[in-house]
N, C-alpha and C positions, 0 to 999 in steps of 0.2 A: 116720721120725717124721712124722706127719701135720701138715698146716698148722694144724688146730684145736688140736693139742697144743702146737705151738710158740707159737701166740698165747696160749694159756692160761698156759704157763710164763713167758713174758715179763711178762704182766700180774701174775701172782701173786708172782713173785720180785722184780719191780721196783716193785710197788705202783701200776701204771698203770691208770687207770679207763677211758680212752678206747681206741678200737680201735687195734690194731697194723695198719699198712698195708702191703700188697704192691703192687709195681709190676712190670708186664710190659712190655717193650719189644719189640714184634713186628718181626721182620726181613724177613718174607715173608708173602704172603697165605695161604700154606698153613698157617702157624702159627695163624691167627686162627679161633677157634671160630665156627661159622656162626650161633649164637644170640646173639652179642653185638650190642647195639643202640647205634648212635651217639648221642652226646649231642645234644640239640636246640639248645642255645645254647652258644656259645663260653665257656670259662672259663680263668682263669689256672691253670697247672699246680699252683701252691701251693694254690689254692682246691680243686682236685680232691683233693689229699692231705688237706687240712683237712676236706673234706666226708666223705671216707671215715673219717677219724679221729673226728670228732665226731658225725656223723649216720649212719654205717654205709652210706653210699651207694657205688655203683660207677660208674665213668666210663670209657667206651670212646671214644677220640678219635683222629681223624686230624688232619692239619695244620690244616684249617679250624676245628676245634673248639678249638684252642689259641689263646686270646686274647692271651697274652703270647708274642711271637715270640722274645724273649730267652730265656725259659725253655724254649721248644720247641727252640731251637737248641742249648741245653746238652745235651739228651738225643737229639740227632741227627735231629729231625723236620724241621727247616728249616735253611737257611743262616743263619749269624749275621748279624743286621741290621747294615747299614753304620754306623749311628749308634753301635752298641756297639763294633764292631770298630775303628772310628776313634778311639774315646775321647770322641766328641762328647757322648754322653748323660751319661757320668759327669762330664765337665767343665762343659759349658754348662748342663745342666738339673739334675742331681743334686748338683753341686758336691762330688764325692767325691774330687777329685784336684787337684793344683796346676796341671797343664797337661794339654792334650789328649793329648800323648804318654804321660804317666803313665797316663791312662785307657786308652789303647790297649794299654799293657803289662799292665794288670790283665786286660783281656779276653783278650789273647793267652796269658796264663798259666793261664787257667781250663781244667781238664780237660773236654773236650767230645767227644761222640761225633761221628763224621764226618757231615756234612750228608747227609740222605737215607738214612742207615743204619737209621733207625727209621721204619717206614711207619705205625705206629699205636701207641697206648699204652693200657694198661688199668690203672686204679687202683681198688683195692677193699680192704675189710678183709681181712686175711690169712686169717682163718678162713672167709671166704666165696669165696675165689678158686677158680675151676674148673681152674686150672693152677698149676704152681709159678712163683713170681715170679722176677724177676732180682735185685731189691733189696727189702729190708724196711726200712721207715722207722717210727720212732716219735718222739714229742715228749715230753720228760720233764725232770727236774731234772738238775743235774750229777751227783748220786749215781747216777741210773739209767745215765748214760753211763759213769761210773766202773765200775759192776758189769759192763757189757759189755766194757770194756777188760780188766778183771781176768779175765773168762772167756776172752778171747782169749789173754791172757798165760799162763793156766793150761795151755793146750795148746801154745803156740808159743814162749813166752819172748820175749826181746827188749824192744823199746819200741814204743809207738804214736806215729805222727806224723799230725797232722791238717792238712788242706788247706782253707783258707778265706780269703776276703778281705772278709767282711762284706757280700757282694753275691751274689745268686742262690743262696740257701741250699738250698731244697728241690730245685731242678733240678740245679744243678752240684755243690754240696757233698754233698748226701744221696743223689743218684741217680747222676750221671755219674762222680763220683770213686770210689765203691765199685764201680761196674760195671766201670770201666776198670782199676782198680788191684787189685781183689780184696781190699780192706782196709776195715775199719770206718772211717768218717769221722764226726767230730762237728763240727757247725756251730753258730755262735752266732746263727743266724738272719740276716735281712736286713731293711732298711727296707721293701723291696717286699712281702715276705711279711707283714710286720706291717700295712702299709697295705691290701693287697689281700685278705688271707685271715685277718686277725686273729690272727697269731701273737703269743703273749704275750711280754712283755719278759723274764720271769724264767726262761725255759726254754731248752733246747738241742734241736737236731734231730739225730737219730742215723740214719745210713744204714749198713745191713749187707748185704754180698753174700750172696745166698741160700745159696751154697755153704758159708758158715760157720755157718749157723743151727743145724744139728743139734748140732754140737759145743758151740756157745755155750749152747744150751738144756739140754744134758746136764749141763754144768758148773754152770749156775745152779740147776737142779733139785736137784742133789746138795749144793751148798755155800752157797747164798745165806743160809740160816738161820744157819749157823755164822758166816759173815762178818758178818751183822747183829748177832748176839749179841756177838761180840768188839768190834765198833765201839761198841755201846751200853753195853758194860761190864756 
């Protein structure tokens, strides 16, 4: 199934108007297409996702183009900053934990790619990507996330488990977690992505390993109308 078809199916079956976003994490120079042009100004990773989602832009970035080193560390571009690893940021500045040790525990339990394992990133609308992504991300309502989970359950059964801490949503929750675990993850967003990239309060962020996309799209294409008809009565 082509990327354009996958994007179209997600939009039509889930009622999403914005772009579905693809993320490629390059592991070596040999993987990087020669025609990709580096971004001129650094941006937060969440702003790259939002720029692709809302404006259809593409973003090729190395470490210097990642303005948020916390986000970059989540996807393996740089080492986790000391103020995050130690819990200082979450305790002293953001006041998201009772003690610095609790903040350190939050950071230590985040699924992160190994530092330096990603040498560059490419974020773009899924239907405009020149290569298959590693992770597909979209922003939607709880219903859209429910339909994705139901499509996964249709093929695999079992139960879905989500990994989140209300911190580092696009980078850790929606990218690193699906990449490392091979499972769909749903994030409730984070205050950083709301502040820096305008993530809306009422939405969720869904990260899908690309390996699951064809099965998910096939199920949605065949069954979403029936599911919606049953739900609406």
